[in-house]
C-alpha positions as a printed NumPy array, in Angstrom:
array([[ 14.982,  23.248, -15.484],
       [ 11.638,  22.111, -14.403],
       [ 10.301,  20.704, -11.257],
       [  7.168,  18.348, -11.325],
       [  5.798,  17.821,  -8.266],
       [  3.035,  14.861,  -7.915],
       [  0.881,  14.931,  -4.716],
       [ -0.8  ,  12.107,  -3.518],
       [ -3.108,  13.648,  -0.54 ],
       [ -6.748,  15.249,  -0.906],
       [ -6.078,  19.166,  -0.796],
       [ -8.532,  19.285,   2.104],
       [ -7.445,  16.156,   3.885],
       [ -7.268,  17.086,   7.936],
       [ -4.128,  15.411,   8.7  ],
       [ -0.491,  16.833,   9.652],
       [  0.516,  15.23 ,   5.981],
       [ -2.393,  16.997,   4.31 ],
       [ -1.282,  20.272,   6.063],
       [  2.45 ,  19.642,   4.814],
       [  1.539,  18.973,   1.125],
       [ -0.749,  22.221,   0.769],
       [  1.882,  24.175,   2.525],
       [  4.598,  23.027,   0.32 ],
       [  2.387,  23.407,  -2.52 ],
       [  1.806,  27.094,  -1.683],
       [  5.363,  27.718,  -0.89 ],
       [  6.567,  26.414,  -4.471],
       [  4.014,  28.262,  -6.221],
       [  5.707,  31.435,  -4.577],
       [  9.07 ,  30.307,  -6.624],
       [  8.148,  32.821,  -9.698],
       [ 11.434,  32.482, -11.123],
       [ 11.106,  28.869, -11.58 ],
       [  8.938,  26.716, -13.721],
       [  6.844,  24.277, -11.311],
       [  4.395,  21.853, -12.819],
       [  1.818,  20.454, -10.227],
       [ -0.055,  17.221, -10.568],
       [ -2.531,  17.073,  -7.47 ],
       [ -5.275,  14.946,  -6.283],
       [ -8.779,  16.209,  -6.329],
       [-12.062,  14.986,  -5.465],
       [-13.927,  16.267,  -8.51 ],
       [-13.241,  16.288, -12.255],
       [ -9.953,  16.261, -13.699],
       [ -8.849,  19.454, -15.133],
       [ -5.651,  21.889, -15.583],
       [ -5.244,  25.411, -14.341],
       [ -2.37 ,  27.875, -13.644],
       [  0.383,  25.209, -14.058],
       [ -1.618,  22.841, -11.819],
       [ -3.249,  19.317, -13.145],
       [ -5.891,  18.634, -10.604],
       [ -6.327,  14.771, -11.109],
       [ -9.71 ,  13.118, -10.033],
       [ -9.157,  10.206,  -7.297],
       [-11.809,   8.268,  -5.519],
       [ -9.715,   6.758,  -2.974],
       [-12.73 ,   4.124,  -2.412],
       [-12.83 ,   2.87 ,  -6.126],
       [-10.357,   0.669,  -7.873],
       [-11.352,   1.884, -10.974],
       [-10.675,   5.238, -10.34 ],
       [ -7.239,   4.127,  -9.017],
       [ -6.474,   2.786, -12.309],
       [ -8.043,   5.898, -14.256],
       [ -5.672,   7.8  , -11.994],
       [ -2.37 ,   6.074, -12.986],
       [ -3.163,   6.407, -16.671],
       [ -3.809,  10.172, -16.22 ],
       [ -0.713,  10.863, -14.294],
       [  1.301,   8.815, -16.585],
       [  0.137,  10.491, -19.878],
       [  0.336,  13.951, -18.167],
       [  4.205,  13.291, -17.457],
       [  4.86 ,  11.839, -20.445],
       [  3.824,  15.107, -22.064],
       [  5.493,  17.165, -19.661],
       [  8.941,  15.286, -19.796],
       [  9.079,  14.405, -23.582],
       [  8.281,  17.98 , -24.852],
       [ 10.313,  19.613, -22.616],
       [ 14.224,  20.414, -23.623],
       [ 15.219,  21.17 , -19.776],
       [ 16.325,  19.116, -17.069],
       [ 13.581,  17.428, -15.147],
       [ 13.627,  17.241, -11.545],
       [ 10.703,  15.225, -10.372],
       [  9.419,  15.163,  -6.702],
       [  6.525,  12.521,  -5.468],
       [  5.386,  11.997,  -1.676],
       [  5.683,   7.923,  -2.363],
       [  2.356,   6.314,  -3.186],
       [  2.899,   2.371,  -4.062],
       [ -0.09 ,   2.738,  -6.573],
       [  1.742,   5.338,  -8.658],
       [  3.997,   3.723, -10.898],
       [  4.545,   6.36 , -13.475],
       [  7.456,   8.131, -11.649],
       [  9.476,   5.028, -11.488],
       [  8.926,   4.549, -15.159],
       [ 10.048,   8.121, -16.146],
       [ 12.961,   7.849, -13.782],
       [ 14.833,   5.66 , -16.647],
       [ 15.129,   8.843, -18.781],
       [ 18.396,  10.472, -18.264],
       [ 17.296,  13.799, -18.011],
       [ 14.759,  13.042, -15.275],
       [ 16.114,  13.232, -11.665],
       [ 13.784,  11.389,  -9.092],
       [ 13.374,  12.684,  -5.365],
       [ 10.61 ,  11.086,  -3.414],
       [  9.583,  11.749,   0.389],
       [  8.961,   8.621,   2.067],
       [  6.933,   7.835,   5.246],
       [  6.995,   4.164,   6.891],
       [  5.17 ,   3.268,   4.09 ],
       [  5.727,  -0.7  ,   4.502],
       [  6.177,  -0.761,   7.818],
       [  2.554,   0.634,   8.169],
       [  1.15 ,  -1.702,   6.182],
       [  3.121,  -4.824,   8.2  ],
       [  2.959,  -3.383,  11.338],
       [ -0.84 ,  -2.381,  11.62 ],
       [ -2.191,  -5.293,   9.468],
       [ -3.466,  -2.74 ,   6.671],
       [ -3.038,  -5.288,   3.942],
       [ -3.605,  -9.051,   5.094],
       [ -3.462, -10.4  ,   1.591],
       [  0.41 , -11.561,   1.392],
       [  0.517, -11.543,  -2.497],
       [ -0.783,  -8.16 ,  -2.665],
       [  1.898,  -7.086,   0.206],
       [  4.58 ,  -8.633,  -1.635],
       [  3.437,  -6.576,  -4.778],
       [  3.603,  -3.339,  -2.838],
       [  7.204,  -4.28 ,  -1.266],
       [  8.495,  -4.821,  -5.051],
       [  7.238,  -1.424,  -6.114],
       [  8.564,   0.387,  -3.036],
       [ 12.066,  -1.485,  -3.414],
       [ 11.942,  -0.167,  -6.88 ],
       [ 10.841,   3.461,  -5.979],
       [ 13.932,   3.332,  -3.295],
       [ 16.233,   1.892,  -5.769],
       [ 15.495,   4.332,  -8.932],
       [ 15.264,   7.71 ,  -6.622],
       [ 18.232,   9.749,  -6.739],
       [ 17.622,  11.071,  -3.11 ],
       [ 15.115,   9.783,  -0.524],
       [ 13.633,  12.238,   2.04 ],
       [ 12.242,  11.164,   5.446],
       [ 11.287,  12.98 ,   8.763],
       [ 12.967,  10.536,  11.28 ],
       [ 16.207,   8.362,  11.539],
       [ 13.959,   5.527,  12.427],
       [ 12.435,   5.721,   8.869],
       [ 15.65 ,   5.76 ,   7.501],
       [ 16.936,   2.805,   9.395],
       [ 13.821,   0.65 ,   8.228],
       [ 14.176,   1.835,   4.757],
       [ 17.785,   0.72 ,   4.884],
       [ 17.467,  -2.555,   6.66 ],
       [ 14.022,  -3.605,   4.905],
       [ 15.012,  -2.701,   1.438],
       [ 18.986,  -2.874,   1.298],
       [ 19.266,   0.929,   0.304],
       [ 22.087,   2.797,   0.355],
       [ 21.724,   4.989,   3.597],
       [ 24.186,   7.903,   1.903],
       [ 21.108,   8.876,  -0.414],
       [ 18.7  ,   8.995,   2.486],
       [ 18.217,  12.323,   4.413],
       [ 16.314,  13.194,   7.102],
       [ 14.344,  16.605,   7.359],
       [ 11.772,  17.253,  10.22 ],
       [  8.551,  18.558,   9.355],
       [  7.927,  22.211,   9.307],
       [  5.628,  24.537,  11.37 ],
       [  3.2  ,  26.455,   9.554],
       [  4.255,  29.735,  10.968],
       [  2.239,  32.007,   8.416],
       [ -0.857,  30.737,  11.008],
       [  1.074,  30.581,  14.166],
       [  2.6  ,  33.646,  13.858],
       [ -0.507,  34.85 ,  15.764],
       [  0.263,  33.42 ,  19.106],
       [  1.636,  35.367,  21.528],
       [  2.907,  34.739,  25.114],
       [  0.519,  35.859,  27.711],
       [  1.114,  39.189,  29.595],
       [  1.234,  37.741,  32.903],
       [  1.894,  34.417,  34.536],
       [ -1.247,  32.979,  35.989],
       [ -1.295,  31.844,  39.784],
       [ -1.64 ,  28.56 ,  38.901],
       [ -1.097,  26.471,  35.717],
       [ -4.7  ,  25.122,  35.244],
       [ -4.978,  24.408,  31.372],
       [ -3.836,  21.248,  30.052],
       [ -4.021,  20.592,  26.35 ],
       [ -3.822,  18.433,  23.566],
       [ -4.407,  18.837,  19.85 ],
       [ -3.951,  16.466,  16.895],
       [ -5.134,  13.645,  15.078],
       [ -7.089,  11.18 ,  17.843],
       [ -5.919,   7.573,  16.953],
       [ -4.865,   5.058,  19.398],
       [ -1.169,   5.102,  18.722],
       [ -1.117,   9.075,  19.447],
       [ -1.624,   8.07 ,  23.312],
       [ -4.513,  10.453,  24.252],
       [ -5.965,   7.603,  26.277],
       [ -2.672,   7.512,  28.141],
       [ -3.218,  11.423,  28.919],
       [ -6.701,  10.626,  30.081],
       [ -5.321,   7.748,  32.281],
       [ -2.641,  10.05 ,  33.683],
       [ -5.325,  12.755,  34.524],
       [ -7.299,  10.154,  36.633],
       [ -4.216,   9.489,  38.542],
       [ -3.815,  13.481,  39.206],
       [ -7.116,  13.7  ,  40.241],
       [ -7.647,  10.534,  42.294],
       [ -4.17 ,  10.576,  44.284],
       [ -3.777,  14.491,  44.725],
       [ -7.35 ,  15.838,  44.974],
       [ -7.115,  18.252,  42.194],
       [-10.189,  20.18 ,  41.483],
       [ -8.371,  23.525,  40.012],
       [ -7.167,  22.763,  36.686],
       [ -9.117,  21.604,  33.284],
       [ -8.004,  19.489,  30.255],
       [ -8.531,  20.3  ,  26.654],
       [ -8.457,  17.802,  23.844],
       [ -8.59 ,  19.052,  20.388],
       [ -9.13 ,  17.05 ,  17.292],
       [-11.069,  14.16 ,  15.764],
       [-10.063,  10.632,  14.92 ],
       [-10.944,   6.885,  14.806],
       [-10.237,   6.701,  18.592],
       [-12.179,   9.478,  19.656],
       [-15.249,   7.379,  20.979],
       [-12.938,   5.43 ,  23.217],
       [-11.391,   8.201,  24.528],
       [-14.912,   9.675,  25.569],
       [-16.08 ,   6.06 ,  26.919],
       [-12.69 ,   6.331,  29.109],
       [-13.53 ,   9.686,  30.466],
       [-16.836,   8.889,  31.221],
       [-15.549,   5.628,  33.019],
       [-13.   ,   7.744,  35.024],
       [-16.07 ,  10.212,  35.928],
       [-13.807,  12.969,  34.337],
       [-16.452,  14.807,  32.259],
       [-16.132,  17.89 ,  34.624],
       [-12.279,  17.986,  34.122],
       [-11.588,  17.053,  30.49 ],
       [-13.403,  18.586,  27.366],
       [-13.329,  16.908,  23.995],
       [-13.611,  19.605,  21.672],
       [-13.581,  17.964,  18.538],
       [-11.934,  18.937,  15.035],
       [-11.554,  22.543,  14.618],
       [-10.328,  24.641,  11.592],
       [ -6.464,  25.055,  11.156],
       [ -6.592,  28.678,  11.889],
       [ -8.541,  28.038,  15.32 ],
       [ -5.606,  25.976,  16.392],
       [ -3.211,  28.723,  17.671],
       [ -6.293,  30.219,  19.482],
       [ -6.535,  27.041,  21.482],
       [ -2.664,  26.738,  22.04 ],
       [ -2.564,  30.442,  23.118],
       [ -4.928,  29.638,  26.163],
       [ -3.031,  26.358,  27.278],
       [ -0.7  ,  26.589,  30.004],
       [  0.874,  23.014,  29.411],
       [  0.633,  21.095,  26.16 ],
       [  0.946,  17.36 ,  25.929],
       [  2.29 ,  15.193,  23.246],
       [  1.5  ,  11.571,  24.6  ],
       [  2.864,   9.087,  22.059],
       [  2.922,   5.444,  22.634],
       [  6.223,   3.314,  22.336],
       [  4.688,   1.19 ,  19.712],
       [  4.249,   3.99 ,  17.196],
       [  7.671,   5.21 ,  18.167],
       [  9.526,   2.262,  17.34 ],
       [  7.601,   2.134,  13.955],
       [  8.168,   5.33 ,  12.657],
       [ 10.024,   7.541,  15.238],
       [  8.469,  11.081,  15.853],
       [  8.671,  14.487,  14.182],
       [  5.388,  15.86 ,  15.587],
       [  4.126,  19.077,  14.199],
       [  2.263,  19.641,  17.16 ],
       [  5.069,  19.828,  19.172],
       [  6.762,  22.571,  17.358],
       [  3.496,  24.354,  17.387],
       [  3.217,  24.023,  21.166],
       [  6.623,  25.563,  21.276],
       [  6.333,  28.484,  18.724],
       [  3.526,  29.61 ,  21.073],
       [  5.869,  29.628,  23.941],
       [  3.856,  26.504,  25.86 ],
       [  6.118,  24.152,  28.245],
       [  5.748,  20.608,  26.661],
       [  5.4  ,  16.985,  28.263],
       [  6.082,  14.426,  25.63 ],
       [  7.951,  11.08 ,  25.329],
       [ 11.935,  10.704,  26.22 ],
       [ 13.345,   9.833,  22.908],
       [ 16.403,  11.191,  20.613],
       [ 14.103,  13.732,  18.393],
       [ 12.701,  15.445,  21.836],
       [ 16.028,  15.636,  23.937],
       [ 16.253,  19.392,  22.945],
       [ 13.324,  19.976,  25.092],
       [ 14.942,  18.693,  28.132],
       [ 18.191,  20.388,  27.062],
       [ 16.702,  24.116,  26.675],
       [ 14.224,  23.728,  29.454],
       [ 11.219,  23.631,  27.367],
       [  9.375,  21.101,  29.327],
       [  9.716,  17.645,  30.635],
       [ 10.177,  14.406,  28.876],
       [  8.774,  11.114,  30.315],
       [  8.741,   7.162,  29.76 ],
       [  6.717,   6.202,  26.666],
       [  3.654,   4.221,  27.931],
       [  4.241,   4.876,  31.78 ],
       [  1.344,   6.282,  32.845],
       [  2.447,   7.338,  36.427],
       [  5.675,   9.161,  34.704],
       [  3.35 ,  10.826,  32.408],
       [  1.193,  11.889,  35.515],
       [  4.244,  13.081,  37.478],
       [  5.66 ,  14.87 ,  34.637],
       [  2.547,  17.064,  34.291],
       [  2.315,  17.539,  38.066],
       [  5.881,  18.876,  38.065],
       [  5.033,  21.547,  35.424],
       [  2.07 ,  22.411,  37.155],
       [  4.118,  23.25 ,  40.268],
       [  6.633,  25.105,  38.334],
       [  4.331,  27.714,  36.831],
       [  7.036,  27.526,  34.11 ],
       [  7.47 ,  30.019,  31.492],
       [  9.359,  29.701,  28.386],
       [ 10.692,  31.396,  25.346],
       [ 10.967,  28.893,  22.683],
       [  9.56 ,  30.486,  19.784],
       [ 13.048,  31.781,  18.319],
       [ 14.169,  27.935,  18.612],
       [ 11.38 ,  27.052,  16.158],
       [ 11.645,  30.008,  13.845],
       [ 15.17 ,  29.254,  13.477],
       [ 15.152,  25.374,  12.894],
       [ 11.435,  24.55 ,  12.106],
       [  9.756,  27.043,   9.774],
       [  8.377,  26.591,   6.778],
       [ 11.22 ,  28.703,   4.544],
       [ 14.025,  27.06 ,   6.531],
       [ 12.667,  23.361,   6.026],
       [ 11.302,  23.781,   2.429],
       [ 14.577,  25.521,   1.11 ],
       [ 16.293,  22.33 ,   2.195],
       [ 13.781,  20.195,   0.337],
       [ 14.362,  22.318,  -2.701],
       [ 18.193,  22.156,  -2.266],
       [ 17.843,  18.364,  -2.551],
       [ 15.18 ,  18.052,  -5.33 ],
       [ 17.161,  20.278,  -7.373],
       [ 20.803,  18.943,  -6.942],
       [ 21.806,  22.285,  -5.192],
       [ 20.865,  24.179,  -8.43 ],
       [ 19.674,  27.861,  -8.059],
       [ 15.882,  28.314,  -7.943]])
C-alpha cells in the first residue's frame, strides 16, 4: 500500500497547527517500512526530493492558488494512476484543494481528512462576507465530508457541528486530541525544591482575542488591587493579532512592573519558560469554546512539565480537576479566574502529571491512532 499525505500548512507557520503538521510529517517519515509520499506547501519554488513534493503557494495570490491546485492534481494523478498498490490518501482539509475529492472516486483510493471547524470559523468570525463565495466553500466542504471514508477532528464539538451543519454520519467521524511534542518537552524537569511562595504565573500561546489573554490581565489586576500582592510576576509568551491590545490593557491597569510580554520565542525555548513557571494559565473565551471546543497543546505542555494549570471548566479538561492537576473556572468569569489563581498560589501545589500526558497524549500514542484510521488498521 501507499500513503499520500497532503499538507496545507507552510512548514514554518508559528501555530499549533503548524507544529502538528511538522511533527506528523517527521513521524511518518520515520516509518521506514512503509512507502509514504508527501505533498507539502512551500514558500519557494516547487521541487521534489526524497519522497516529498514541495509545492509553491503564496497565500496572498489568487494566481498562486490556481497554480497550486493544478500542481497537486497532476502530482496525485501521477502517483495514483501509476501505482498498483492500494492508495491511502490523507489530507488536512482545505476548501481550495479539490484534487483529493476528485481522486476519491477511484475505487483503489481511500480518503481520510483531518478537519477543524472550517465552516464555523468562516461564518462565526466573518472571514468571508461574500455569501456566494461562502456557499461555494460550503458545497466543497460537504463534498469533502461525504466523499471521505473517515474524518478526524480534535473535539466533540467540531464533530457535532460537522454532523449538524452537513448531515454527515457521525460514525465515520473520529475524535483524536492533539499530541504533545515530547521530543522537545522531554527536557523539562520538576524543580528539586518547592519554593516558599508560588510567585510566577505563565501563559504560552498564540495571542488572539479568543485565547483570553486579556482575561488573564484583568484577573491579575483584581489580585493586585484587592489583595495588594506585590510578590508575584506574570510572564506572557507569544505573539498574535491581539498582542498590542494586551500591551495597552497592561498599561491601562498600570501593571508593567507585574506583567512581562515576552513576545514570540523559538519552539525549543518554550520548555525553558514553562520550567520556570509556578502556575500556568489557559484562559479561553466562552465564544471560542462554543465554536470549536478545546484541545489545547499548551495545557498538555504545562502538565508534561508538572505544572499546575488554571483553565476553563469544560468537559475536555475535567480530568485536571479529577486528578488534582489544577483548578477550573467558569469561562469569561474574570473574578472566578482571579480566585482560581489565588487558590493555587495559597496551596503551593506540586503535581506529578507528566506520566498522564505521556500515556495519553504523546506523539507516538496519538499518531499511531491516526495511522490506524488512515490505513484501515492495516499493518504499517
